[in-house]
Backbone as JSON, one array per atom type, in Angstrom:
{
  "sequence": "MNAFTLLPFIVLIAAMFLMTRSAKKKQQQAANMRNEMQPGSGVRTIGGMYATVKEVNEDTVLLDAGPGVDLLFAKNAIGAVLTDEEYNRIVHGIEHDLKSDADIVPDDASSLTETDEPAAAAAASDDKAVDLGKKDADEDKADAAEAAEAKADEEPKKTDGDSDAK",
  "N": [[0.56, -1.11, -0.1], [0.42, 2.25, -0.73], [1.3, 5.3, 0.61], [0.03, 7.14, 0.34], [-2.42, 6.76, -0.13], [-3.21, 5.91, 2.11], [-3.28, 8.32, 3.37], [-5.91, 9.88, 3.35], [-7.64, 8.22, 4.99], [-6.3, 8.5, 7.52], [-6.49, 11.23, 7.95], [-9.37, 11.4, 8.11], [-9.55, 10.15, 10.49], [-8.6, 10.83, 12.44], [-9.98, 13.6, 12.29], [-12.51, 12.96, 13.58], [-11.47, 12.26, 15.64], [-11.21, 14.25, 17.24], [-13.57, 15.78, 17.27], [-15.05, 14.08, 18.49], [-13.59, 14.28, 20.82], [-13.86, 17.26, 21.84], [-16.99, 17.37, 22.08], [-16.86, 15.59, 24.03], [-15.38, 17.28, 26.16], [-17.62, 19.27, 26.26], [-19.69, 18.49, 27.11], [-18.63, 17.29, 29.75], [-18.12, 19.47, 30.97], [-21.05, 20.48, 31.73], [-21.89, 19.13, 33.1], [-20.37, 18.98, 35.51], [-21.25, 21.84, 36.33], [-24.21, 21.33, 36.77], [-23.55, 19.59, 39.02], [-22.69, 21.57, 40.92], [-24.04, 22.91, 41.72], [-26.19, 24.98, 43.85], [-28.58, 25.28, 46.35], [-30.75, 27.97, 46.49], [-29.55, 29.38, 44.36], [-30.08, 30.89, 41.12], [-31.71, 29.17, 38.28], [-31.37, 28.04, 34.7], [-33.55, 26.26, 32.95], [-33.4, 23.57, 30.36], [-35.78, 23.92, 29.13], [-36.29, 26.61, 29.23], [-37.37, 27.82, 31.33], [-36.81, 29.91, 34.07], [-35.85, 29.48, 37.09], [-35.34, 29.2, 40.68], [-33.45, 27.17, 42.73], [-34.3, 24.58, 45.18], [-34.11, 22.38, 46.27], [-31.51, 20.01, 46.14], [-30.83, 17.1, 44.63], [-29.48, 13.22, 44.6], [-29.78, 12.94, 41.68], [-32.35, 14.08, 40.57], [-33.45, 17.87, 41.07], [-35.26, 20.07, 43.04], [-37.44, 22.78, 42.16], [-38.24, 26.37, 43.02], [-40.73, 27.59, 40.97], [-42.53, 29.73, 41.67], [-44.21, 31.66, 43.83], [-45.57, 29.46, 46.07], [-44.81, 27.21, 43.84], [-43.76, 24.53, 43.43], [-41.2, 22.53, 41.55], [-40.18, 19.34, 40.25], [-37.12, 18.43, 38.49], [-35.62, 16.6, 36.66], [-31.6, 16.65, 36.92], [-30.25, 17.11, 34.65], [-31.81, 18.46, 32.65], [-31.14, 21.05, 33.47], [-30.47, 23.73, 32.05], [-28.48, 26.1, 32.52], [-26.76, 27.37, 35.22], [-26.83, 30.2, 37.11], [-25.7, 33.66, 37.84], [-26.2, 35.73, 40.73], [-27.04, 38.02, 40.08], [-27.03, 37.85, 37.29], [-29.71, 36.49, 36.96], [-31.51, 37.98, 38.58], [-31.65, 40.13, 36.85], [-32.64, 39.08, 34.73], [-35.28, 37.96, 35.8], [-36.3, 39.26, 37.46], [-35.82, 42.17, 36.19], [-34.05, 43.54, 37.86], [-31.23, 46.01, 37.79], [-28.29, 46.39, 38.46], [-25.99, 47.69, 38.44], [-26.52, 50.34, 37.17], [-26.03, 54.2, 37.36], [-26.59, 56.47, 39.51], [-26.47, 58.95, 39.09], [-26.46, 59.39, 36.83], [-27.58, 60.81, 33.1], [-31.16, 60.34, 32.59], [-32.4, 59.34, 30.39], [-35.64, 60.13, 28.66], [-38.55, 58.42, 27.53], [-40.19, 59.52, 26.1], [-39.68, 62.4, 23.33], [-40.89, 64.57, 23.83], [-39.6, 66.26, 25.49], [-37.3, 66.8, 25.06], [-37.74, 68.55, 23.11], [-38.69, 71.06, 24.11], [-38.64, 74.03, 25.27], [-37.42, 76.71, 28.17], [-37.98, 79.45, 27.52], [-40.93, 81.68, 27.21], [-43.58, 80.78, 24.61], [-45.09, 83.19, 22.92], [-42.39, 84.51, 22.99], [-40.88, 83.18, 21.82], [-41.91, 83.48, 19.53], [-41.51, 86.09, 18.81], [-38.87, 85.92, 18.23], [-35.79, 87.19, 15.98], [-35.66, 85.35, 13.98], [-35.27, 84.77, 10.31], [-37.09, 83.28, 7.81], [-35.71, 80.45, 6.3], [-34.85, 79.8, 2.97], [-35.34, 76.72, 1.05], [-34.85, 76.11, -1.19], [-37.52, 75.37, -2.85], [-39.99, 75.15, -4.7], [-42.87, 77.23, -5.21], [-46.9, 76.3, -5.42], [-48.11, 77.22, -7.54], [-46.19, 77.77, -9.29], [-45.26, 75.42, -9.59], [-47.77, 74.53, -10.56], [-47.65, 76.02, -13.11], [-45.26, 75.19, -14.78], [-46.14, 72.48, -15.3], [-48.17, 72.74, -16.67], [-46.78, 73.83, -18.62], [-44.87, 72.63, -20.03], [-46.97, 70.29, -21.22], [-47.88, 71.74, -22.74], [-45.42, 71.6, -24.89], [-45.06, 69.12, -25.55], [-47.31, 68.09, -26.71], [-47.34, 69.66, -28.89], [-45.23, 68.69, -30.12], [-45.88, 65.85, -30.92], [-47.6, 65.33, -33.83], [-51.35, 65.52, -34.2], [-53.7, 63.07, -34.76], [-56.49, 62.22, -36.7], [-59.74, 60.8, -37.01], [-60.36, 59.96, -39.04], [-58.11, 60.52, -40.96], [-55.24, 58.39, -42.11], [-52.0, 57.07, -41.9], [-51.3, 55.41, -42.98], [-51.25, 53.03, -45.78]],
  "CA": [[0.36, -0.04, 0.08], [1.07, 3.18, -0.83], [1.46, 6.78, 1.81], [-0.87, 8.79, -0.3], [-3.53, 6.03, -0.2], [-3.89, 5.77, 3.08], [-3.72, 9.77, 4.14], [-7.15, 10.62, 3.6], [-8.1, 7.61, 6.25], [-5.21, 9.26, 8.54], [-7.18, 12.45, 8.32], [-10.44, 11.04, 8.84], [-9.68, 9.52, 11.67], [-7.8, 12.46, 13.53], [-11.24, 15.02, 12.79], [-13.05, 12.4, 14.39], [-11.16, 12.03, 16.97], [-11.36, 15.4, 17.12], [-14.72, 16.05, 17.22], [-15.56, 13.4, 19.48], [-12.97, 15.22, 22.56], [-14.68, 18.38, 21.93], [-18.24, 17.1, 22.4], [-16.71, 15.03, 25.88], [-15.26, 18.36, 27.15], [-18.53, 20.44, 26.61], [-20.77, 17.7, 28.42], [-18.15, 16.87, 31.14], [-18.63, 20.95, 31.73], [-22.12, 20.67, 31.33], [-22.07, 17.85, 34.14], [-19.63, 19.72, 36.74], [-22.08, 22.73, 36.51], [-25.07, 20.53, 37.55], [-23.29, 19.3, 40.58], [-22.21, 22.38, 41.69], [-25.66, 23.58, 42.11], [-26.4, 25.0, 45.45], [-30.09, 25.82, 46.81], [-31.23, 29.68, 46.12], [-28.96, 30.09, 42.93], [-31.1, 30.87, 39.86], [-31.08, 28.35, 37.11], [-32.39, 28.15, 33.32], [-34.17, 24.74, 32.48], [-33.4, 23.31, 28.68], [-37.27, 24.5, 28.38], [-36.44, 27.92, 29.0], [-37.73, 28.33, 32.38], [-35.97, 30.39, 34.92], [-36.1, 29.27, 38.82], [-34.71, 29.02, 41.97], [-32.83, 26.08, 43.07], [-34.73, 24.52, 46.19], [-32.82, 21.38, 46.83], [-30.52, 19.09, 45.21], [-30.46, 15.3, 44.92], [-28.53, 12.87, 43.62], [-30.3, 12.73, 40.03], [-33.37, 15.51, 40.76], [-33.37, 19.09, 41.48], [-36.57, 20.67, 43.32], [-36.95, 23.43, 41.59], [-39.3, 27.1, 43.36], [-40.79, 28.6, 40.32], [-42.71, 30.91, 42.29], [-44.72, 31.52, 45.25], [-46.02, 28.03, 46.22], [-44.76, 26.61, 42.77], [-42.52, 23.84, 43.45], [-41.51, 21.59, 40.24], [-39.53, 18.56, 40.56], [-37.08, 18.32, 37.15], [-34.33, 16.1, 36.23], [-30.54, 17.27, 37.02], [-30.16, 16.91, 33.02], [-33.05, 19.54, 32.43], [-30.97, 22.58, 33.81], [-29.46, 23.88, 30.99], [-27.4, 26.83, 32.76], [-26.59, 27.78, 36.31], [-26.81, 31.59, 36.31], [-25.61, 34.36, 38.74], [-27.21, 36.03, 41.15], [-26.98, 39.25, 39.24], [-27.83, 37.84, 35.64], [-30.96, 35.58, 37.67], [-32.06, 38.87, 39.47], [-31.52, 41.41, 35.71], [-33.48, 38.14, 33.83], [-36.32, 37.29, 35.98], [-36.95, 40.83, 37.98], [-35.85, 43.16, 35.85], [-32.89, 44.69, 38.53], [-29.88, 46.59, 37.24], [-27.35, 46.83, 40.03], [-24.71, 48.86, 37.71], [-26.92, 51.66, 36.8], [-25.19, 54.91, 38.06], [-27.65, 57.45, 39.92], [-26.26, 60.44, 38.66], [-26.03, 59.42, 35.42], [-28.59, 61.72, 32.99], [-31.58, 59.69, 31.9], [-33.01, 59.03, 28.7], [-36.93, 60.04, 28.76], [-39.02, 57.56, 26.77], [-40.13, 60.3, 24.95], [-39.22, 62.98, 22.74], [-41.04, 65.56, 24.16], [-39.23, 66.96, 26.63], [-36.45, 67.44, 24.39], [-37.76, 69.55, 22.18], [-39.35, 71.86, 24.68], [-37.47, 74.92, 25.71], [-37.82, 77.49, 28.55], [-38.53, 81.15, 27.1], [-43.0, 80.87, 26.49], [-44.31, 80.82, 23.44], [-44.52, 84.8, 22.56], [-40.58, 85.26, 22.99], [-39.92, 82.59, 20.52], [-42.49, 83.64, 18.05], [-41.16, 87.31, 18.71], [-37.29, 86.34, 17.88], [-35.09, 87.2, 14.64], [-35.27, 84.3, 13.12], [-36.66, 84.88, 9.25], [-37.29, 82.17, 6.83], [-35.23, 79.93, 5.75], [-35.45, 79.44, 1.52], [-34.62, 75.63, 0.87], [-34.99, 75.68, -2.67], [-38.63, 75.11, -3.05], [-40.75, 75.97, -5.69], [-44.46, 77.51, -4.66], [-47.93, 75.52, -5.39], [-48.75, 78.24, -8.03], [-44.94, 77.9, -10.32], [-45.54, 73.79, -10.33], [-48.99, 74.5, -12.39], [-47.26, 76.6, -14.49], [-44.66, 74.55, -15.14], [-46.6, 71.81, -15.68], [-48.83, 73.42, -18.21], [-45.6, 74.5, -19.96], [-44.53, 70.46, -20.35], [-48.01, 69.65, -21.93], [-47.79, 72.48, -24.72], [-44.48, 71.4, -25.77], [-45.28, 67.51, -25.56], [-48.75, 68.33, -27.69], [-46.85, 70.31, -30.42], [-43.91, 67.81, -31.12], [-46.62, 65.28, -31.38], [-49.08, 65.3, -34.75], [-52.45, 64.77, -33.87], [-54.43, 62.17, -35.71], [-58.13, 62.13, -36.39], [-60.73, 58.79, -37.28], [-60.48, 59.67, -41.0], [-56.75, 60.7, -41.73], [-54.3, 57.55, -41.75], [-50.53, 57.28, -42.84], [-51.38, 53.52, -43.24], [-51.73, 52.95, -47.4]],
  "C": [[0.92, 1.26, 0.24], [0.82, 4.24, 0.27], [0.07, 7.35, 1.57], [-2.18, 8.1, -0.13], [-4.45, 5.86, 1.44], [-3.98, 7.05, 3.98], [-4.76, 10.49, 4.12], [-8.09, 9.48, 4.97], [-7.64, 8.03, 7.71], [-6.32, 10.15, 9.33], [-8.74, 12.7, 8.83], [-10.55, 10.86, 10.03], [-9.46, 10.48, 12.93], [-9.32, 13.25, 13.55], [-11.83, 14.02, 13.49], [-13.26, 12.36, 15.54], [-11.59, 13.43, 17.84], [-12.44, 16.27, 18.09], [-15.64, 15.17, 18.35], [-14.96, 13.97, 21.25], [-13.68, 16.72, 23.05], [-16.25, 18.31, 22.81], [-17.73, 16.64, 23.96], [-16.46, 16.17, 26.92], [-16.56, 18.83, 26.85], [-19.52, 19.48, 27.82], [-19.72, 17.25, 29.7], [-18.13, 18.35, 31.73], [-19.91, 21.27, 32.28], [-22.37, 19.64, 33.16], [-21.68, 18.57, 35.54], [-20.05, 20.88, 37.09], [-23.42, 22.53, 36.9], [-24.85, 20.22, 38.65], [-22.76, 20.16, 41.28], [-23.09, 23.3, 41.95], [-25.71, 23.88, 43.39], [-27.81, 25.77, 45.93], [-29.56, 27.34, 47.09], [-30.23, 30.06, 44.79], [-30.2, 30.0, 41.55], [-30.61, 29.85, 38.71], [-32.22, 28.9, 35.6], [-32.47, 26.72, 32.82], [-33.83, 24.97, 30.86], [-34.93, 23.94, 27.78], [-37.14, 25.63, 28.42], [-37.34, 28.75, 30.37], [-37.1, 29.03, 33.56], [-36.26, 30.44, 36.34], [-35.07, 29.1, 39.55], [-34.14, 27.65, 42.56], [-33.77, 26.52, 44.79], [-34.44, 23.47, 47.13], [-32.37, 20.66, 45.81], [-30.14, 17.89, 45.64], [-29.78, 14.61, 44.32], [-28.69, 13.14, 41.75], [-31.19, 13.88, 39.88], [-32.49, 16.96, 41.3], [-35.04, 19.41, 41.38], [-36.32, 22.16, 43.38], [-38.24, 25.11, 42.36], [-39.77, 27.98, 41.7], [-41.41, 29.76, 41.1], [-43.7, 31.05, 43.51], [-45.93, 30.24, 45.05], [-45.84, 27.06, 44.87], [-43.66, 25.65, 43.36], [-42.71, 22.72, 42.31], [-39.91, 20.78, 40.79], [-38.64, 18.36, 38.67], [-35.39, 17.22, 37.4], [-32.65, 16.76, 36.54], [-30.1, 18.12, 35.45], [-31.15, 18.12, 32.19], [-32.21, 20.9, 33.06], [-30.0, 22.3, 33.12], [-28.22, 25.17, 31.34], [-27.8, 27.12, 34.73], [-26.4, 29.18, 36.58], [-26.3, 32.62, 38.18], [-26.44, 35.35, 39.68], [-27.94, 37.47, 40.37], [-27.49, 39.01, 38.07], [-29.48, 37.15, 36.32], [-31.85, 37.03, 37.55], [-32.52, 39.99, 37.67], [-32.79, 40.66, 34.84], [-34.97, 38.21, 34.2], [-37.38, 38.4, 36.55], [-36.76, 41.87, 37.07], [-34.71, 44.16, 36.42], [-31.64, 44.86, 38.01], [-29.16, 46.76, 38.02], [-26.28, 47.57, 39.21], [-25.55, 50.02, 37.09], [-26.44, 52.96, 38.21], [-26.74, 56.23, 38.63], [-27.59, 58.65, 39.45], [-25.95, 60.68, 37.5], [-27.9, 60.33, 34.81], [-29.95, 60.33, 32.45], [-32.63, 59.88, 30.98], [-34.4, 59.02, 29.23], [-37.45, 59.17, 27.43], [-39.44, 58.17, 25.99], [-39.85, 61.5, 24.68], [-39.84, 64.41, 23.33], [-40.67, 66.68, 24.66], [-38.15, 67.24, 26.44], [-36.38, 68.6, 23.43], [-38.31, 70.98, 23.4], [-38.22, 72.53, 25.25], [-38.17, 76.04, 27.07], [-38.97, 78.88, 28.41], [-40.26, 81.08, 26.62], [-42.53, 81.71, 25.11], [-44.02, 81.61, 22.33], [-43.19, 84.89, 22.24], [-40.17, 84.71, 21.97], [-40.51, 82.84, 19.21], [-41.54, 85.3, 17.79], [-39.22, 87.23, 17.98], [-36.94, 86.38, 16.49], [-34.94, 86.53, 13.52], [-35.49, 84.32, 11.69], [-36.1, 83.38, 8.58], [-36.22, 81.86, 6.25], [-35.19, 79.49, 3.92], [-34.74, 77.91, 1.54], [-35.01, 75.41, -0.23], [-36.9, 74.81, -3.2], [-39.34, 75.66, -4.05], [-42.43, 76.08, -4.53], [-45.66, 76.16, -5.45], [-47.89, 75.74, -7.31], [-47.14, 78.02, -9.56], [-45.16, 76.38, -10.45], [-46.54, 73.43, -11.68], [-48.4, 74.77, -13.36], [-46.14, 75.79, -15.26], [-44.84, 73.03, -15.9], [-47.61, 71.74, -16.88], [-48.13, 73.33, -19.42], [-45.42, 73.06, -20.86], [-45.38, 69.84, -21.24], [-48.19, 69.92, -23.28], [-46.46, 71.65, -25.47], [-44.74, 69.77, -25.98], [-46.51, 67.84, -26.8], [-48.1, 68.82, -29.22], [-45.81, 69.39, -31.25], [-44.65, 66.91, -31.61], [-47.99, 65.68, -32.95], [-50.12, 64.72, -34.11], [-52.93, 63.91, -34.57], [-55.97, 62.06, -35.59], [-58.41, 60.79, -37.09], [-60.11, 59.21, -38.84], [-59.06, 60.11, -41.41], [-55.66, 59.12, -40.87], [-53.08, 57.67, -42.19], [-50.38, 55.96, -43.33], [-51.79, 53.45, -45.07], [-51.92, 51.61, -47.57]]
}
């Protein structure tokens, strides 16, 4: 056998080895995360439900999903163990890192356009109208009429009795 015929098989085996190795590594990390769960920590299940760990057993986890709602899940159903900050941000909408001194952006833009001077003073200001290059409506109508007349002059008018075809 030639070395070149064995090369594709060697590459294929190496690729399979690397893929299974990375999959095993991810499974091991997930198992470690599930084994390190403590009561009181926030979790997300693989179904997307957020809850607090109430009790951890060997193969199951008792979750507190709300007041008076306790759910029993398999440990494998836990998708992620969240930090307290992340859990509170997602579930309760609490942001801990907001600065109280920071400018608060309003929900609407009305407060951004208001001024402190009264409306009469604003109207009496010396601002002049700015010409933006727009034509008046009368000028637009006159231009349209001239264009229509020019087009009519270019094309000969045909009547029912006159025909160019012979």
